[in-house]
C-alpha positions, 0 to 999 in steps of 0.5 A: 499500500502506498500512504501519501499525504494530501499535499503530495497527491495534490502536488502530483496531480497539479503537476500533471494537469499543468504539463498537459497535454505533454506528460509530466513526470517526476519523483518523490524522495524519502529517507532510505528504508522508510518507504515514506514519501516526503520531498516533491521533485518535479521534472522535465519531461525531456521528451516533451511528448503527449504519449511518452516521457523521459527523464533528462539524463543530466537532471537524473544523475544530479538528482540521484547525487542529491538523494545520495547526499541526503540518505534519500531514495526515490519513494514514488516515480511518477508520470502521467498519461494524457489520452489513456487510462492510469495503468503501465504501458510496455514502455513504462514496464521496460523503464521500471528499474527501481523494484522498491519504488511505487510507481504512480500514474495519474490519468489527465485524459478527462481534465481538460475541464478539470473533471475526474481523474485517476490516481493509481499506484503500482509496484513494478518488479521483473515485468510483473505489475501489481496494483496497490491501495493508495491511503491519503492521509493529512500527515504521517503519524 
């Protein structure tokens, strides 16, 4: 199960809506071994595409060095789907190389009028997808 604060949830959704019609992407880092998402890090979609996302390699290297210096790890890796449901594509699965991370997908397919959206979380390990419950809390206990 992914437990996430309302504030982080809202930041991820806002980033997805802001970058629409292109896919948004980013990371939420947390203390190593805690499984607790804390620090929201929106990234630039280097592909600038409505159907594909790609982290800039330089930005990603900088992010991993920064997380290492802060004793953090990527707890959530998120991106948006702009025209399809919030479910990992074959490409998403092939890029999922953090077995401990929660892969969050937000679909902005229905949000042009700020209508409903999907916010779903998955574990992707060795190509196997497992959807997990998302629990939204005001603060971590």
